[in-house]
Rosetta silent file (secondary structure, phi, psi, omega in degrees, C-alpha in Angstrom):
SEQUENCE: XXXXXXXXXXXXXXXXXXXXXXXXXXXXXXXXXXXXXXXXXXXXXXXXXXXXXXXXXXXXXXXXXXXXXXXXXXXXXXXXXXXXXXXXXXXXXXXXXXXXXXXXXXXXXXXXXXXXXXXXXXXXXXXXXXXXXXXXXXXXXXXXXXXXXXXXXXXXXXXXXXXXXXXXXXXXXXXXXXXXXXXXXXXXXXXXXXXXXXXXXXXX
SCORE:     score description
SCORE:     0.000 S_00000001
   1 L     0.000  -46.740 -173.486   20.229  -68.266  -77.347 S_00000001
   2 H   -72.110  -30.262  178.009   20.490  -68.457  -73.474 S_00000001
   3 H   -65.081  -37.020 -177.691   23.764  -66.540  -73.681 S_00000001
   4 H   -62.217  -41.066 -178.692   21.950  -63.851  -75.642 S_00000001
   5 H   -69.878  -36.101  179.374   19.256  -63.415  -73.022 S_00000001
   6 H   -63.495  -40.295 -175.691   21.961  -63.140  -70.293 S_00000001
   7 H   -73.717  -39.882  179.352   23.841  -60.461  -72.113 S_00000001
   8 H   -62.783  -41.038  176.567   20.610  -58.615  -72.919 S_00000001
   9 H   -61.807  -39.371 -179.394   19.485  -58.688  -69.283 S_00000001
  10 H   -64.442  -45.852  178.498   22.894  -57.426  -68.160 S_00000001
  11 H   -57.965  -42.750  178.931   22.707  -54.501  -70.640 S_00000001
  12 H   -64.096  -41.005  178.401   19.326  -53.455  -69.410 S_00000001
  13 H   -62.041  -38.293  177.085   20.386  -53.496  -65.892 S_00000001
  14 H   -62.063  -43.609  179.920   23.362  -51.340  -66.653 S_00000001
  15 H   -61.448  -43.758  178.223   21.250  -48.916  -68.598 S_00000001
  16 H   -56.629  -49.482  179.415   18.698  -48.666  -65.756 S_00000001
  17 H   -60.449  -35.627 -179.175   21.440  -47.902  -63.213 S_00000001
  18 H   -69.041  -36.679  178.137   22.812  -45.223  -65.469 S_00000001
  19 H   -65.218  -44.368 -179.773   19.386  -43.587  -65.827 S_00000001
  20 H   -63.557  -37.195  178.793   18.928  -43.542  -62.026 S_00000001
  21 H   -65.043  -42.579 -179.554   22.415  -42.249  -61.397 S_00000001
  22 H   -61.985  -37.832  178.435   21.852  -39.491  -63.996 S_00000001
  23 H   -62.704  -46.248 -175.218   18.547  -38.540  -62.252 S_00000001
  24 H   -75.147  -21.927 -176.549   20.086  -38.312  -58.910 S_00000001
  25 H   -69.641  -23.185 -178.864   23.163  -36.277  -60.007 S_00000001
  26 L   -90.143  -12.780 -174.661   20.965  -33.238  -60.688 S_00000001
  27 L   -90.848  138.025  173.350   19.094  -33.430  -57.359 S_00000001
  28 L   -89.584  125.645  176.257   20.419  -31.370  -54.367 S_00000001
  29 L   -73.562  143.818 -179.181   20.435  -33.082  -51.093 S_00000001
  30 L   -70.391  143.988  175.849   18.904  -31.091  -48.229 S_00000001
  31 L  -102.279  139.157 -178.147   21.271  -29.631  -45.789 S_00000001
  32 L  -113.955  137.917  179.615   20.558  -29.713  -42.062 S_00000001
  33 L  -142.473  152.076  177.045   21.702  -27.190  -39.476 S_00000001
  34 L   -74.029  130.361 -176.794   20.832  -26.637  -35.876 S_00000001
  35 L   -66.613  134.536  175.957   18.358  -23.714  -35.639 S_00000001
  36 L   -70.577  134.790  177.111   19.775  -20.696  -33.695 S_00000001
  37 L   -70.582  141.826 -176.232   17.738  -19.991  -30.578 S_00000001
  38 L   -74.552  140.420  178.236   15.761  -16.791  -30.837 S_00000001
  39 L   -65.548  144.162  178.314   17.010  -14.133  -28.264 S_00000001
  40 L   -71.092  144.671 -173.627   14.829  -13.722  -25.286 S_00000001
  41 L   -72.348  135.566 -179.267   12.775  -10.546  -25.348 S_00000001
  42 L   -88.406  130.584 -177.387   14.206   -7.859  -23.053 S_00000001
  43 L   -65.612  137.239 -179.682   11.512   -6.171  -20.839 S_00000001
  44 L   -70.651  173.406 -178.859   10.771   -2.594  -21.595 S_00000001
  45 H   -65.771  -35.595 -177.680   11.161    0.238  -19.169 S_00000001
  46 H   -65.188  -45.104 -175.510    7.315    0.247  -18.466 S_00000001
  47 H   -64.886  -37.291  178.028    7.434   -3.432  -17.724 S_00000001
  48 H   -61.292  -45.837 -176.397   10.380   -2.956  -15.410 S_00000001
  49 H   -66.760  -36.060  179.990    8.518   -0.133  -13.571 S_00000001
  50 H   -68.381  -30.987 -175.497    5.334   -2.331  -13.321 S_00000001
  51 H   -82.057  -25.223  176.179    7.300   -5.066  -11.661 S_00000001
  52 L   -71.256  128.846  179.223    8.931   -2.732   -9.166 S_00000001
  53 L   -78.747  144.474 -178.080    6.674   -2.186   -6.205 S_00000001
  54 L   -72.279  129.545  177.941    5.861    1.277   -5.244 S_00000001
  55 L   -59.166  135.004  177.478    7.495    2.204   -1.935 S_00000001
  56 L   -71.915  141.790 -179.161    5.107    2.578    0.979 S_00000001
  57 E   -75.297  144.830 -178.577    4.620    5.931    2.472 S_00000001
  58 E  -105.476  133.491  178.843    5.944    6.242    6.067 S_00000001
  59 E  -121.124  125.593  175.379    3.931    7.829    8.808 S_00000001
  60 E   -98.866  112.687 -172.473    5.426    8.699   12.195 S_00000001
  61 E  -108.461  126.517  177.493    2.504    8.751   14.636 S_00000001
  62 E  -140.316  162.306  178.904    2.907   10.448   18.023 S_00000001
  63 E  -140.833  168.092  176.253    0.471   11.892   20.603 S_00000001
  64 E  -146.608  120.180 -173.499    0.054   14.140   23.485 S_00000001
  65 E  -110.976  112.434  172.084   -2.637   13.503   26.072 S_00000001
  66 L   -59.937  148.964  177.656   -3.718   16.307   28.507 S_00000001
  67 L   -77.617   87.905 -177.073   -4.440   14.989   32.052 S_00000001
  68 L  -122.860   70.663  174.858   -8.157   15.073   31.507 S_00000001
  69 L    86.387 -147.939 -170.858   -9.736   12.371   33.656 S_00000001
  70 L   -70.305  130.204  175.023   -9.372    8.607   33.121 S_00000001
  71 H   -61.292  -23.026 -179.760   -6.492    7.540   30.910 S_00000001
  72 H   -61.687  -47.452 -173.865   -8.690    4.794   29.508 S_00000001
  73 H   -72.413  -33.686 -175.891  -10.980    7.308   27.749 S_00000001
  74 H   -76.483  -14.898 -179.196   -8.091    9.515   26.569 S_00000001
  75 H   -93.699  -13.942 -172.347   -6.431    6.432   24.917 S_00000001
  76 H   -63.402  -54.806 -170.162   -9.560    5.116   23.162 S_00000001
  77 H   -62.867  -45.631  179.610   -9.591    7.653   20.340 S_00000001
  78 H   -59.273  -47.354 -177.207   -5.759    7.521   19.881 S_00000001
  79 H   -68.669  -34.109  178.340   -5.529    3.745   19.842 S_00000001
  80 H   -67.117  -46.802  173.342   -8.433    3.511   17.519 S_00000001
  81 H   -55.009  -48.755  178.184   -6.925    6.033   15.117 S_00000001
  82 H   -54.128  -55.558 -173.552   -3.594    4.232   15.169 S_00000001
  83 H   -58.034  -39.869 -173.280   -5.205    0.894   14.454 S_00000001
  84 H   -73.932  -36.259 -179.155   -7.217    2.297   11.541 S_00000001
  85 H   -65.792  -39.615  178.791   -4.176    3.929   10.014 S_00000001
  86 H   -70.828  -29.074 -178.448   -2.381    0.492   10.154 S_00000001
  87 H   -71.416  -12.225  178.112   -5.471   -1.158    8.654 S_00000001
  88 L   -68.215  -32.049 -179.517   -5.020    0.857    5.448 S_00000001
  89 L    61.542   19.613  178.986   -1.989   -1.272    4.516 S_00000001
  90 L  -113.707    3.749 -177.635   -0.821    1.470    2.335 S_00000001
  91 E  -149.508  154.934  168.057    1.714    3.043    4.607 S_00000001
  92 E   -91.152  122.366 -174.138    4.260    2.052    7.135 S_00000001
  93 E  -105.722  120.769  175.090    3.228    3.268   10.537 S_00000001
  94 E  -107.288  112.699 -177.201    5.847    3.945   13.213 S_00000001
  95 E   -92.491  123.715 -174.700    4.244    4.732   16.658 S_00000001
  96 L  -119.623  173.405 -178.550    6.782    6.775   18.665 S_00000001
  97 L   -52.293  166.919  177.718    6.912    8.381   22.115 S_00000001
  98 L   -68.973  137.924  179.710    4.674   11.145   23.308 S_00000001
  99 L  -141.857  149.823  171.203    5.526   14.563   21.856 S_00000001
 100 L   -73.403  168.989  176.541    4.337   18.069   22.083 S_00000001
 101 H   -59.250  -45.120 -173.982    3.135   19.864   18.976 S_00000001
 102 H   -64.845  -38.993  178.247    6.416   21.758   18.940 S_00000001
 103 H   -64.034  -39.455 -179.383    8.438   18.506   19.238 S_00000001
 104 H   -72.606  -29.358  172.627    6.488   16.906   16.398 S_00000001
 105 H   -64.506  -46.640  176.745    7.130   19.942   14.206 S_00000001
 106 H   -64.161  -34.866  173.785   10.825   19.707   14.902 S_00000001
 107 H   -62.411  -38.573  176.555   10.803   16.050   14.228 S_00000001
 108 H   -62.422  -39.154 -177.010    9.142   16.687   10.840 S_00000001
 109 H   -70.346  -20.785  178.353   11.843   19.094    9.822 S_00000001
 110 H   -88.780  -12.348 -176.306   14.515   16.416   10.327 S_00000001
 111 L   -82.971  146.633  179.314   12.671   13.897    8.192 S_00000001
 112 L  -103.664  -23.974 -179.563   13.352   13.411    4.548 S_00000001
 113 L  -142.703  -23.991 -174.375   10.318   11.218    3.533 S_00000001
 114 L   -81.439  134.264  173.360    8.228   10.316    6.553 S_00000001
 115 E   -82.748  143.463  175.662    5.092   12.398    7.409 S_00000001
 116 E  -107.804  118.834 -178.293    4.645   13.153   11.121 S_00000001
 117 E  -101.961  124.649 -174.454    1.117   12.614   12.453 S_00000001
 118 E  -117.753  125.052  176.256    0.417   14.387   15.817 S_00000001
 119 E  -118.641  136.725  175.100   -2.612   13.611   17.931 S_00000001
 120 E  -136.352  134.753  176.450   -3.793   15.302   21.087 S_00000001
 121 E  -101.984  137.885  179.785   -6.631   14.540   23.432 S_00000001
 122 E  -151.996  175.020  178.563   -8.136   17.429   25.329 S_00000001
 123 E  -130.488  151.422  179.414  -11.478   18.524   26.847 S_00000001
 124 L   -87.200   -9.772 -179.232  -13.555   21.609   26.379 S_00000001
 125 L  -149.601  153.513 -177.019  -14.594   21.745   30.056 S_00000001
 126 L  -123.166  130.470  176.152  -13.089   20.532   33.255 S_00000001
 127 L  -106.555  124.858  178.904  -15.171   18.994   36.123 S_00000001
 128 L   -89.302    5.909 -177.854  -13.445   18.960   39.549 S_00000001
 129 L   -82.068 -170.357 -173.714  -15.930   16.485   41.033 S_00000001
 130 L   -65.404  137.273  179.427  -15.295   12.765   41.589 S_00000001
 131 L    89.499    2.315  176.218  -13.946   10.970   38.538 S_00000001
 132 L    73.816 -151.755 -173.923  -12.261   13.957   36.919 S_00000001
 133 L   -66.676  159.745  174.813  -13.362   15.452   33.558 S_00000001
 134 L   -72.376  112.375 -175.904  -16.541   14.584   31.803 S_00000001
 135 H   -62.066  -14.438  174.337  -15.559   11.899   29.228 S_00000001
 136 H   -77.177  -15.719 -179.944  -18.193   13.239   26.874 S_00000001
 137 H   -87.144   -4.626 -175.453  -16.307   16.460   26.650 S_00000001
 138 E   -71.365  143.417  174.137  -13.146   14.923   25.242 S_00000001
 139 E  -136.766  165.356 -179.412  -12.118   15.774   21.708 S_00000001
 140 E  -114.131  122.376  167.157   -9.267   14.860   19.360 S_00000001
 141 E  -101.672  136.580 -174.860   -6.987   17.308   17.649 S_00000001
 142 E  -132.533  148.808  173.768   -4.870   15.972   14.749 S_00000001
 143 E  -150.122  147.315  175.578   -2.205   17.470   12.499 S_00000001
 144 E  -118.711  121.152  178.131    0.017   16.090    9.684 S_00000001
 145 E  -104.035  135.935 -177.305    3.407   17.694    9.165 S_00000001
 146 L   -79.449  134.283  177.997    5.228   17.441    5.837 S_00000001
 147 L   -58.335  143.401  177.675    8.858   16.050    5.972 S_00000001
 148 L    87.925  -48.359 -176.479   11.636   18.623    5.622 S_00000001
 149 L  -105.673  -23.703 -175.089    9.540   21.665    5.930 S_00000001
 150 L    65.096   23.742  172.474    7.015   20.755    8.620 S_00000001
 151 L   -72.194  144.125 -170.573    4.352   22.438    6.690 S_00000001
 152 E   -74.274  115.219  176.273    0.797   21.510    7.774 S_00000001
 153 E   -82.669  -36.251  177.083   -0.556   18.999    5.274 S_00000001
 154 E  -161.045  151.360  175.657   -3.929   18.713    7.204 S_00000001
 155 E  -157.660  159.493  177.238   -5.190   19.518   10.662 S_00000001
 156 E  -175.953 -175.675  177.468   -8.585   19.561   12.467 S_00000001
 157 E  -143.814  124.884 -177.525  -10.455   18.894   15.656 S_00000001
 158 E  -113.229  123.426  172.109  -13.061   16.272   16.056 S_00000001
 159 E   -99.183  164.043  179.756  -15.660   16.330   18.793 S_00000001
 160 H   -67.825  -25.591  173.485  -17.886   13.495   19.766 S_00000001
 161 H   -65.989  -20.453  176.739  -20.752   15.467   18.579 S_00000001
 162 H   -71.818  -21.256 -176.075  -19.240   15.423   15.112 S_00000001
 163 H  -118.452   19.422 -178.368  -19.691   11.692   14.741 S_00000001
 164 L  -148.595 -175.340  176.678  -23.098   11.351   16.431 S_00000001
 165 L   -77.184 -172.202 -175.392  -26.531   12.727   16.856 S_00000001
 166 L   -62.465  156.726 -175.409  -27.541   15.743   18.857 S_00000001
 167 E   -79.484  148.615  175.137  -26.213   16.108   22.411 S_00000001
 168 L   -94.987 -152.766  176.285  -28.044   14.906   25.482 S_00000001
 169 H   -62.622  143.510  178.594  -27.800   16.071   29.118 S_00000001
 170 H    58.616   29.808  174.170  -24.454   17.505   30.198 S_00000001
 171 H    77.795   10.828 -176.948  -23.305   17.619   26.566 S_00000001
 172 L   -83.109  133.915  171.639  -23.319   13.858   26.226 S_00000001
 173 E   -61.704  140.078  177.697  -24.050   12.700   22.613 S_00000001
 174 L   -78.628  142.941  177.977  -26.990   10.461   22.270 S_00000001
 175 L    97.972   80.985 -177.632  -26.308    6.956   21.060 S_00000001
 176 L    96.932  151.777  174.576  -23.504    4.967   22.673 S_00000001
 177 L   -82.162  175.584 -174.354  -21.197    5.476   25.638 S_00000001
 178 H   -59.483  -29.470  179.701  -18.126    7.541   25.743 S_00000001
 179 H   -70.266  -40.094  179.611  -15.871    4.728   24.722 S_00000001
 180 H   -69.495  -40.535 -176.709  -17.918    3.969   21.609 S_00000001
 181 H   -72.794  -36.242  174.295  -18.106    7.673   20.767 S_00000001
 182 H   -63.793  -30.812  176.895  -14.302    8.149   21.173 S_00000001
 183 H   -69.353  -38.999  173.183  -13.704    5.176   18.974 S_00000001
 184 H   -66.964  -25.225  174.475  -15.702    6.870   16.233 S_00000001
 185 H   -66.042  -43.084  178.274  -13.637   10.002   16.811 S_00000001
 186 H   -68.113  -36.828  177.568  -10.454    8.085   16.239 S_00000001
 187 H   -63.682  -44.301  177.978  -11.838    6.434   13.106 S_00000001
 188 H   -57.950  -48.629  176.782  -12.868    9.837   11.775 S_00000001
 189 H   -54.684  -49.560  177.331   -9.487   11.278   12.441 S_00000001
 190 H   -57.491  -47.519 -174.871   -7.658    8.384   10.689 S_00000001
 191 H   -62.077  -43.229  173.363   -9.951    8.596    7.647 S_00000001
 192 H   -62.996  -41.182  176.050   -9.208   12.311    7.304 S_00000001
 193 H   -61.282  -44.278 -178.243   -5.495   11.827    7.617 S_00000001
 194 H   -67.505  -38.148 -178.094   -5.496    9.049    4.968 S_00000001
 195 H   -59.787  -48.252  179.387   -7.671   11.138    2.642 S_00000001
 196 H   -58.305  -28.900  179.655   -5.194   14.087    2.888 S_00000001
 197 L  -101.388   13.044  177.551   -2.334   11.950    1.868 S_00000001
 198 L    65.824   27.249  177.185   -4.159   10.211   -0.940 S_00000001
 199 L   -99.197  154.694 -178.146   -4.025    6.752    0.751 S_00000001
 200 L   -66.309  139.117  178.137   -6.829    4.265    0.553 S_00000001
 201 L  -100.476  125.343 -176.675   -9.446    4.294    3.364 S_00000001
 202 L   -68.574  159.412 -178.083  -10.416    0.880    4.769 S_00000001
 203 L   -75.752  142.006  173.045  -14.131   -0.037    4.856 S_00000001
 204 L   -80.303    0.000    0.000  -15.770    0.372    8.305 S_00000001
């Protein structure tokens, strides 16, 4: 009897193992493989252009000051104009030696990309008394020459009365001394130059 139980138990174990082996024989084991890395996206032409910084416009600034009284007053408008052009931060400003209008024109013809900005201080009347010319009579002439052709991009003349109220005695504009008035003249010239070239104008 005991032997029969042992034989029966062994047969059941063998049958169970056969059933398990039969079930596993039809099952496919999963296969594993390293995933291929996805290719990095290539930037489009528009994206490349967006990354490339636009080259700054170059302005060559020169001036010619007539001998019209104190050099302090003749320099106020020019120096203010130059500083305001630099404050725009949208162009590279190269300040060069004094030039006549003819020299500035010839310089522009030799340039391939840089505009030549020419400034001139003059007076509409001369006083021969002490102290030279009347500083309230000083005005600024400006011109911008196109590179290669030297064609005039813009030009003009700014008097102190153009940036202030009506004139007082001896043609002096009311409101502020000549240094203040000439600083406004320089600012106005710079704003006109920047506007003509499509460059941003800084806030005053």
